[in-house]
Short mmCIF file of the C-alpha atoms (twelve columns), coordinates in Angstrom:
data_MODEL
# 
_entry.id   MODEL 
# 
loop_
_atom_site.group_PDB 
_atom_site.id 
_atom_site.type_symbol 
_atom_site.label_atom_id 
_atom_site.label_alt_id 
_atom_site.label_comp_id 
_atom_site.label_asym_id 
_atom_site.label_seq_id 
_atom_site.Cartn_x 
_atom_site.Cartn_y 
_atom_site.Cartn_z 
_atom_site.pdbx_PDB_model_num 
ATOM 1   C CA . MET A 1   -18.354 -13.606 -29.362 1 
ATOM 2   C CA . ASP A 2   -18.217 -10.750 -28.010 1 
ATOM 3   C CA . VAL A 3   -15.272 -10.584 -26.410 1 
ATOM 4   C CA . LEU A 4   -15.448 -7.399  -24.323 1 
ATOM 5   C CA . ARG A 5   -18.239 -8.455  -21.845 1 
ATOM 6   C CA . ARG A 6   -16.396 -12.466 -21.889 1 
ATOM 7   C CA . ASN A 7   -13.623 -10.451 -20.165 1 
ATOM 8   C CA . ASN A 8   -15.244 -8.069  -19.054 1 
ATOM 9   C CA . VAL A 9   -13.218 -5.112  -19.989 1 
ATOM 10  C CA . LYS A 10  -12.853 -1.997  -18.440 1 
ATOM 11  C CA . VAL A 11  -11.298 1.228   -20.498 1 
ATOM 12  C CA . GLY A 12  -10.399 4.360   -18.841 1 
ATOM 13  C CA . GLY A 13  -8.307  7.098   -19.295 1 
ATOM 14  C CA . SER A 14  -8.276  9.297   -22.266 1 
ATOM 15  C CA . PRO A 15  -8.679  7.689   -25.726 1 
ATOM 16  C CA . GLY A 16  -5.219  8.416   -28.217 1 
ATOM 17  C CA . ARG A 17  -2.700  8.446   -25.396 1 
ATOM 18  C CA . PRO A 18  -0.338  5.453   -24.685 1 
ATOM 19  C CA . VAL A 19  -1.947  2.219   -23.671 1 
ATOM 20  C CA . VAL A 20  -1.402  0.324   -20.968 1 
ATOM 21  C CA . MET A 21  -3.189  -2.953  -20.633 1 
ATOM 22  C CA . LEU A 22  -3.214  -4.589  -16.413 1 
ATOM 23  C CA . ALA A 23  -3.115  -8.362  -16.297 1 
ATOM 24  C CA . HIS A 24  -4.392  -9.663  -13.122 1 
ATOM 25  C CA . GLY A 25  -2.676  -13.211 -11.278 1 
ATOM 26  C CA . PHE A 26  -3.599  -16.614 -9.984  1 
ATOM 27  C CA . GLY A 27  -7.262  -15.539 -7.928  1 
ATOM 28  C CA . CYS A 28  -7.516  -12.355 -8.640  1 
ATOM 29  C CA . ASP A 29  -9.569  -9.523  -10.527 1 
ATOM 30  C CA . GLN A 30  -9.000  -5.999  -12.104 1 
ATOM 31  C CA . ASN A 31  -9.993  -5.019  -8.817  1 
ATOM 32  C CA . MET A 32  -6.144  -6.089  -7.581  1 
ATOM 33  C CA . TRP A 33  -4.963  -3.193  -9.645  1 
ATOM 34  C CA . GLY A 34  -7.379  -0.770  -7.923  1 
ATOM 35  C CA . PRO A 35  -4.528  1.787   -6.174  1 
ATOM 36  C CA . VAL A 36  -2.553  1.774   -9.249  1 
ATOM 37  C CA . ALA A 37  -4.885  2.331   -12.487 1 
ATOM 38  C CA . PRO A 38  -6.538  5.560   -11.132 1 
ATOM 39  C CA . ALA A 39  -2.775  7.643   -11.671 1 
ATOM 40  C CA . LEU A 40  -1.991  5.524   -14.607 1 
ATOM 41  C CA . ALA A 41  -4.939  6.280   -15.884 1 
ATOM 42  C CA . GLU A 42  -3.835  10.160  -15.667 1 
ATOM 43  C CA . GLU A 43  -1.569  10.106  -18.298 1 
ATOM 44  C CA . PHE A 44  -2.106  6.988   -20.440 1 
ATOM 45  C CA . GLN A 45  -5.980  4.931   -21.637 1 
ATOM 46  C CA . VAL A 46  -5.782  2.055   -18.675 1 
ATOM 47  C CA . VAL A 47  -7.305  -1.073  -19.906 1 
ATOM 48  C CA . LEU A 48  -8.883  -3.218  -17.238 1 
ATOM 49  C CA . PHE A 49  -9.680  -7.272  -18.000 1 
ATOM 50  C CA . ASP A 50  -10.327 -10.390 -16.150 1 
ATOM 51  C CA . TYR A 51  -8.833  -13.543 -17.620 1 
ATOM 52  C CA . VAL A 52  -12.086 -16.308 -18.918 1 
ATOM 53  C CA . GLY A 53  -13.019 -17.779 -15.107 1 
ATOM 54  C CA . SER A 54  -12.133 -14.972 -13.248 1 
ATOM 55  C CA . GLY A 55  -13.871 -11.594 -11.661 1 
ATOM 56  C CA . GLY A 56  -16.835 -10.285 -13.496 1 
ATOM 57  C CA . SER A 57  -15.989 -12.273 -16.354 1 
ATOM 58  C CA . ASP A 58  -18.505 -14.888 -18.524 1 
ATOM 59  C CA . ALA A 59  -17.532 -18.207 -16.449 1 
ATOM 60  C CA . SER A 60  -19.957 -19.963 -19.380 1 
ATOM 61  C CA . ALA A 61  -16.723 -19.251 -21.600 1 
ATOM 62  C CA . TRP A 62  -14.123 -21.139 -19.744 1 
ATOM 63  C CA . SER A 63  -13.135 -24.598 -21.044 1 
ATOM 64  C CA . ALA A 64  -10.698 -26.699 -18.488 1 
ATOM 65  C CA . GLU A 65  -8.936  -27.526 -22.384 1 
ATOM 66  C CA . ARG A 66  -8.245  -24.344 -22.428 1 
ATOM 67  C CA . TYR A 67  -7.493  -22.801 -20.015 1 
ATOM 68  C CA . GLY A 68  -5.220  -25.464 -18.843 1 
ATOM 69  C CA . SER A 69  -2.264  -23.712 -20.725 1 
ATOM 70  C CA . LEU A 70  -1.197  -20.406 -19.874 1 
ATOM 71  C CA . ASP A 71  -1.406  -19.954 -23.705 1 
ATOM 72  C CA . GLY A 72  -5.403  -19.857 -23.255 1 
ATOM 73  C CA . TYR A 73  -4.890  -16.924 -21.204 1 
ATOM 74  C CA . ALA A 74  -2.462  -15.264 -23.923 1 
ATOM 75  C CA . ARG A 75  -5.206  -16.037 -26.586 1 
ATOM 76  C CA . ASP A 76  -7.928  -14.137 -23.922 1 
ATOM 77  C CA . VAL A 77  -5.219  -11.468 -24.008 1 
ATOM 78  C CA . VAL A 78  -4.404  -10.878 -27.783 1 
ATOM 79  C CA . GLU A 79  -8.393  -11.314 -28.576 1 
ATOM 80  C CA . VAL A 80  -8.875  -8.322  -26.360 1 
ATOM 81  C CA . CYS A 81  -6.241  -6.487  -28.156 1 
ATOM 82  C CA . GLU A 82  -8.016  -7.434  -31.342 1 
ATOM 83  C CA . ALA A 83  -11.313 -6.125  -29.726 1 
ATOM 84  C CA . LEU A 84  -10.153 -3.082  -29.100 1 
ATOM 85  C CA . ASP A 85  -7.655  -2.529  -31.957 1 
ATOM 86  C CA . LEU A 86  -4.845  -1.991  -29.799 1 
ATOM 87  C CA . ARG A 87  -1.053  -1.159  -31.047 1 
ATOM 88  C CA . ASP A 88  1.903   -0.674  -29.717 1 
ATOM 89  C CA . VAL A 89  0.466   -1.882  -26.147 1 
ATOM 90  C CA . ALA A 90  2.571   -1.558  -22.764 1 
ATOM 91  C CA . PHE A 91  1.269   -5.007  -20.872 1 
ATOM 92  C CA . VAL A 92  1.861   -4.764  -17.098 1 
ATOM 93  C CA . GLY A 93  1.383   -8.674  -15.933 1 
ATOM 94  C CA . HIS A 94  1.677   -9.779  -12.438 1 
ATOM 95  C CA . SER A 95  2.856   -12.388 -11.279 1 
ATOM 96  C CA . VAL A 96  1.823   -15.572 -13.516 1 
ATOM 97  C CA . SER A 97  0.739   -12.700 -15.613 1 
ATOM 98  C CA . ALA A 98  4.443   -11.415 -16.833 1 
ATOM 99  C CA . MET A 99  4.693   -14.919 -18.204 1 
ATOM 100 C CA . ILE A 100 0.788   -14.481 -20.079 1 
ATOM 101 C CA . GLY A 101 2.075   -11.639 -21.374 1 
ATOM 102 C CA . VAL A 102 5.299   -12.821 -22.548 1 
ATOM 103 C CA . ARG A 103 3.979   -15.883 -24.523 1 
ATOM 104 C CA . ALA A 104 1.127   -13.246 -25.914 1 
ATOM 105 C CA . ALA A 105 3.362   -10.975 -27.435 1 
ATOM 106 C CA . ALA A 106 5.447   -13.311 -28.533 1 
ATOM 107 C CA . THR A 107 1.856   -14.320 -30.262 1 
ATOM 108 C CA . ALA A 108 0.947   -10.665 -32.027 1 
ATOM 109 C CA . PRO A 109 4.071   -9.010  -31.521 1 
ATOM 110 C CA . GLU A 110 2.926   -6.104  -33.447 1 
ATOM 111 C CA . ARG A 111 -0.122  -5.401  -30.617 1 
ATOM 112 C CA . PHE A 112 2.906   -4.739  -28.056 1 
ATOM 113 C CA . ALA A 113 5.474   -2.411  -27.367 1 
ATOM 114 C CA . SER A 114 7.043   -3.398  -23.915 1 
ATOM 115 C CA . LEU A 115 6.500   -5.376  -21.201 1 
ATOM 116 C CA . VAL A 116 6.115   -4.359  -17.434 1 
ATOM 117 C CA . MET A 117 6.398   -8.252  -15.335 1 
ATOM 118 C CA . VAL A 118 5.403   -7.664  -11.630 1 
ATOM 119 C CA . GLY A 119 6.735   -10.325 -9.165  1 
ATOM 120 C CA . PRO A 120 7.554   -12.529 -12.741 1 
ATOM 121 C CA . SER A 121 8.392   -16.231 -12.053 1 
ATOM 122 C CA . PRO A 122 8.996   -18.038 -14.753 1 
ATOM 123 C CA . CYS A 123 9.242   -21.546 -13.198 1 
ATOM 124 C CA . TYR A 124 8.227   -21.831 -9.175  1 
ATOM 125 C CA . ILE A 125 9.879   -25.283 -8.776  1 
ATOM 126 C CA . ASP A 126 13.786  -25.295 -7.457  1 
ATOM 127 C CA . ASP A 127 15.506  -27.024 -10.443 1 
ATOM 128 C CA . ASP A 128 19.503  -28.075 -10.878 1 
ATOM 129 C CA . ALA A 129 21.237  -24.337 -10.201 1 
ATOM 130 C CA . TYR A 130 18.044  -22.683 -10.587 1 
ATOM 131 C CA . ARG A 131 16.087  -21.335 -7.483  1 
ATOM 132 C CA . GLY A 132 11.659  -20.842 -8.161  1 
ATOM 133 C CA . GLY A 133 11.671  -20.899 -4.410  1 
ATOM 134 C CA . PHE A 134 9.397   -24.640 -4.220  1 
ATOM 135 C CA . SER A 135 10.567  -27.952 -4.099  1 
ATOM 136 C CA . ALA A 136 8.566   -30.027 -6.812  1 
ATOM 137 C CA . GLU A 137 7.152   -31.924 -3.008  1 
ATOM 138 C CA . ASP A 138 6.108   -27.821 -2.081  1 
ATOM 139 C CA . ILE A 139 4.070   -27.328 -5.053  1 
ATOM 140 C CA . ASP A 140 2.278   -30.532 -4.799  1 
ATOM 141 C CA . GLU A 141 0.899   -29.948 -1.147  1 
ATOM 142 C CA . LEU A 142 -0.133  -27.161 -1.997  1 
ATOM 143 C CA . LEU A 143 -1.860  -28.413 -4.933  1 
ATOM 144 C CA . GLU A 144 -2.997  -31.497 -3.045  1 
ATOM 145 C CA . SER A 145 -3.940  -28.889 -0.057  1 
ATOM 146 C CA . LEU A 146 -6.355  -26.728 -2.659  1 
ATOM 147 C CA . GLU A 147 -7.645  -29.114 -4.597  1 
ATOM 148 C CA . SER A 148 -9.045  -30.459 -0.825  1 
ATOM 149 C CA . ASN A 149 -10.446 -27.187 0.656   1 
ATOM 150 C CA . TYR A 150 -9.390  -24.422 -1.595  1 
ATOM 151 C CA . LEU A 151 -11.788 -22.148 0.782   1 
ATOM 152 C CA . GLY A 152 -9.435  -23.078 3.942   1 
ATOM 153 C CA . TRP A 153 -5.906  -22.754 1.452   1 
ATOM 154 C CA . SER A 154 -7.346  -19.524 0.174   1 
ATOM 155 C CA . ALA A 155 -7.950  -18.119 4.243   1 
ATOM 156 C CA . THR A 156 -4.171  -19.772 4.920   1 
ATOM 157 C CA . MET A 157 -2.413  -18.754 2.408   1 
ATOM 158 C CA . ALA A 158 -3.481  -15.350 1.375   1 
ATOM 159 C CA . PRO A 159 -1.671  -13.586 3.709   1 
ATOM 160 C CA . VAL A 160 0.728   -15.237 3.378   1 
ATOM 161 C CA . ILE A 161 1.394   -14.180 0.147   1 
ATOM 162 C CA . MET A 162 0.490   -10.764 0.769   1 
ATOM 163 C CA . ALA A 163 2.557   -10.442 3.841   1 
ATOM 164 C CA . ASN A 164 2.558   -6.881  5.764   1 
ATOM 165 C CA . PRO A 165 0.571   -8.967  8.826   1 
ATOM 166 C CA . GLU A 166 0.340   -4.896  10.260  1 
ATOM 167 C CA . ARG A 167 -2.315  -4.632  7.482   1 
ATOM 168 C CA . PRO A 168 -4.168  -7.595  8.342   1 
ATOM 169 C CA . GLU A 169 -6.927  -5.688  5.675   1 
ATOM 170 C CA . LEU A 170 -4.826  -6.313  2.816   1 
ATOM 171 C CA . GLY A 171 -4.651  -10.167 3.991   1 
ATOM 172 C CA . GLU A 172 -8.262  -9.817  3.227   1 
ATOM 173 C CA . GLN A 173 -8.601  -8.302  0.504   1 
ATOM 174 C CA . LEU A 174 -6.904  -11.190 -1.019  1 
ATOM 175 C CA . THR A 175 -8.773  -14.078 0.497   1 
ATOM 176 C CA . ASN A 176 -12.080 -12.517 -0.339  1 
ATOM 177 C CA . SER A 177 -10.834 -12.578 -3.804  1 
ATOM 178 C CA . PHE A 178 -9.752  -16.382 -3.930  1 
ATOM 179 C CA . CYS A 179 -12.537 -16.985 -2.013  1 
ATOM 180 C CA . ALA A 180 -14.709 -15.625 -4.706  1 
ATOM 181 C CA . THR A 181 -13.527 -17.730 -7.526  1 
ATOM 182 C CA . ASP A 182 -15.257 -21.094 -8.516  1 
ATOM 183 C CA . PRO A 183 -12.936 -23.733 -6.905  1 
ATOM 184 C CA . ALA A 184 -12.922 -25.572 -9.656  1 
ATOM 185 C CA . ILE A 185 -11.655 -23.395 -12.019 1 
ATOM 186 C CA . ALA A 186 -9.188  -22.373 -9.151  1 
ATOM 187 C CA . ARG A 187 -7.843  -25.846 -9.076  1 
ATOM 188 C CA . VAL A 188 -6.951  -25.630 -13.320 1 
ATOM 189 C CA . PHE A 189 -5.671  -22.104 -12.692 1 
ATOM 190 C CA . ALA A 190 -3.617  -23.414 -9.948  1 
ATOM 191 C CA . ARG A 191 -2.053  -26.030 -11.559 1 
ATOM 192 C CA . THR A 192 -1.909  -24.285 -14.550 1 
ATOM 193 C CA . THR A 193 0.223   -21.581 -12.946 1 
ATOM 194 C CA . PHE A 194 2.177   -23.374 -10.463 1 
ATOM 195 C CA . LEU A 195 3.446   -26.230 -12.655 1 
ATOM 196 C CA . SER A 196 4.443   -24.175 -15.714 1 
ATOM 197 C CA . ASP A 197 7.963   -23.616 -16.772 1 
ATOM 198 C CA . SER A 198 8.557   -20.403 -19.300 1 
ATOM 199 C CA . ARG A 199 11.844  -19.930 -18.830 1 
ATOM 200 C CA . ASP A 200 12.816  -21.309 -22.466 1 
ATOM 201 C CA . ASP A 201 9.973   -18.149 -23.066 1 
ATOM 202 C CA . LEU A 202 12.135  -15.207 -22.193 1 
ATOM 203 C CA . LYS A 203 14.527  -15.676 -24.710 1 
ATOM 204 C CA . SER A 204 11.477  -14.543 -27.359 1 
ATOM 205 C CA . VAL A 205 11.570  -10.998 -25.767 1 
ATOM 206 C CA . GLY A 206 12.188  -8.886  -28.359 1 
ATOM 207 C CA . VAL A 207 10.661  -5.430  -26.506 1 
ATOM 208 C CA . PRO A 208 11.817  -3.168  -23.341 1 
ATOM 209 C CA . THR A 209 10.708  -4.982  -20.378 1 
ATOM 210 C CA . LEU A 210 10.948  -3.860  -16.814 1 
ATOM 211 C CA . VAL A 211 10.953  -6.552  -14.251 1 
ATOM 212 C CA . LEU A 212 9.748   -5.114  -10.664 1 
ATOM 213 C CA . GLU A 213 10.595  -7.383  -7.516  1 
ATOM 214 C CA . CYS A 214 9.602   -6.791  -4.350  1 
ATOM 215 C CA . ALA A 215 12.471  -6.640  -1.171  1 
ATOM 216 C CA . GLN A 216 10.713  -10.372 0.122   1 
ATOM 217 C CA . ASP A 217 8.596   -12.258 -1.888  1 
ATOM 218 C CA . VAL A 218 7.902   -15.652 -0.944  1 
ATOM 219 C CA . ILE A 219 5.735   -16.800 -4.378  1 
ATOM 220 C CA . ALA A 220 9.092   -15.156 -5.968  1 
ATOM 221 C CA . PRO A 221 12.183  -14.673 -4.319  1 
ATOM 222 C CA . ARG A 222 14.528  -12.405 -5.601  1 
ATOM 223 C CA . GLU A 223 16.240  -14.735 -7.485  1 
ATOM 224 C CA . VAL A 224 13.774  -15.197 -9.735  1 
ATOM 225 C CA . GLY A 225 13.420  -11.419 -10.295 1 
ATOM 226 C CA . GLY A 226 17.541  -11.696 -10.587 1 
ATOM 227 C CA . TYR A 227 16.962  -14.859 -13.040 1 
ATOM 228 C CA . VAL A 228 14.582  -13.440 -15.398 1 
ATOM 229 C CA . HIS A 229 16.145  -10.116 -15.442 1 
ATOM 230 C CA . ALA A 230 19.606  -11.499 -16.859 1 
ATOM 231 C CA . ALA A 231 17.406  -13.904 -19.263 1 
ATOM 232 C CA . ILE A 232 15.861  -11.008 -21.230 1 
ATOM 233 C CA . PRO A 233 18.908  -8.916  -23.088 1 
ATOM 234 C CA . GLY A 234 18.265  -5.098  -21.968 1 
ATOM 235 C CA . SER A 235 15.313  -5.711  -19.717 1 
ATOM 236 C CA . ARG A 236 15.273  -3.725  -16.054 1 
ATOM 237 C CA . LEU A 237 15.341  -4.479  -12.958 1 
ATOM 238 C CA . ILE A 238 13.840  -3.287  -10.161 1 
ATOM 239 C CA . THR A 239 13.567  -3.868  -6.624  1 
ATOM 240 C CA . LEU A 240 10.935  -2.049  -4.868  1 
ATOM 241 C CA . ASP A 241 11.010  -1.551  -1.060  1 
ATOM 242 C CA . ALA A 242 8.218   -3.744  -0.110  1 
ATOM 243 C CA . THR A 243 7.065   -7.650  0.830   1 
ATOM 244 C CA . GLY A 244 4.505   -8.805  -0.441  1 
ATOM 245 C CA . HIS A 245 3.578   -10.731 -3.650  1 
ATOM 246 C CA . CYS A 246 1.028   -8.518  -4.216  1 
ATOM 247 C CA . PRO A 247 2.739   -4.449  -4.279  1 
ATOM 248 C CA . GLN A 248 0.165   -3.427  -6.350  1 
ATOM 249 C CA . LEU A 249 -1.782  -2.895  -3.085  1 
ATOM 250 C CA . SER A 250 1.169   -3.202  -0.491  1 
ATOM 251 C CA . ALA A 251 2.777   -0.173  -1.887  1 
ATOM 252 C CA . PRO A 252 0.502   1.365   -5.227  1 
ATOM 253 C CA . GLU A 253 2.741   4.259   -5.139  1 
ATOM 254 C CA . ALA A 254 6.091   2.990   -5.652  1 
ATOM 255 C CA . THR A 255 4.701   0.829   -7.929  1 
ATOM 256 C CA . THR A 256 3.275   3.321   -10.239 1 
ATOM 257 C CA . SER A 257 6.026   4.962   -9.897  1 
ATOM 258 C CA . ALA A 258 7.960   2.808   -11.531 1 
ATOM 259 C CA . ILE A 259 5.669   2.135   -13.706 1 
ATOM 260 C CA . ARG A 260 5.092   5.094   -15.307 1 
ATOM 261 C CA . ALA A 261 8.784   6.752   -15.043 1 
ATOM 262 C CA . PHE A 262 9.988   3.563   -17.416 1 
ATOM 263 C CA . LEU A 263 7.075   4.188   -19.861 1 
ATOM 264 C CA . ARG A 264 8.052   7.960   -19.837 1 
ATOM 265 C CA . GLU A 265 11.696  6.954   -21.146 1 
ATOM 266 C CA . LEU A 266 10.362  4.762   -23.931 1 
ATOM 267 C CA . ARG A 267 8.306   7.731   -25.359 1 
# 
């Protein structure tokens, strides 16, 4: 199996520099890092990839069994690291990839030196004192809508997720990304994402961690960022002056600056 081809791996920057691995979220691919990756590549070696079933990956390698769990996506991450023989990786995970990174680091701790979580959520459903941002009924309705009319769901939800209505091109970019995903694969990834509960996994994090949240985010409200920060000892929480769930697109300079400053301090 050619893992690098399977996951459409792209490596930029100069060899020998510290490695930053950028991981996309649900319905997206590595192109979501377009405004951030070149700036980071000036100082780091940057690894981009697509999860199997996303972007330019080999969709024939996808299976509902493997990718019906976040562990399947974490295996993608670890296998890419193994294929490139990466060590001391700074893993930057957007949205659900933040929790995928936690699992990857627990599986292969020798590969990872730090985590950056962009808009993380360990659980999307409200539970007693925990506020994930959605009720169980909300998630059921979201998944039912997605499964019955994925393209319609994408066109409706992408602008809401992205926010920034004064910049409609951002919502269009996310809509196009969603719509480029095979609906059958998207249905499985959506259930894997929105029904996951990774709260217990946070206590396993033993590397320096930066939590990046947006001032307003309908998918991962600030209560969630605070929860993640409190659950990971020694983590740092930064609230970006940005709205929406994709600050790497809506506020790329601030996102890049925060990531760069955090990683510089770890040298």
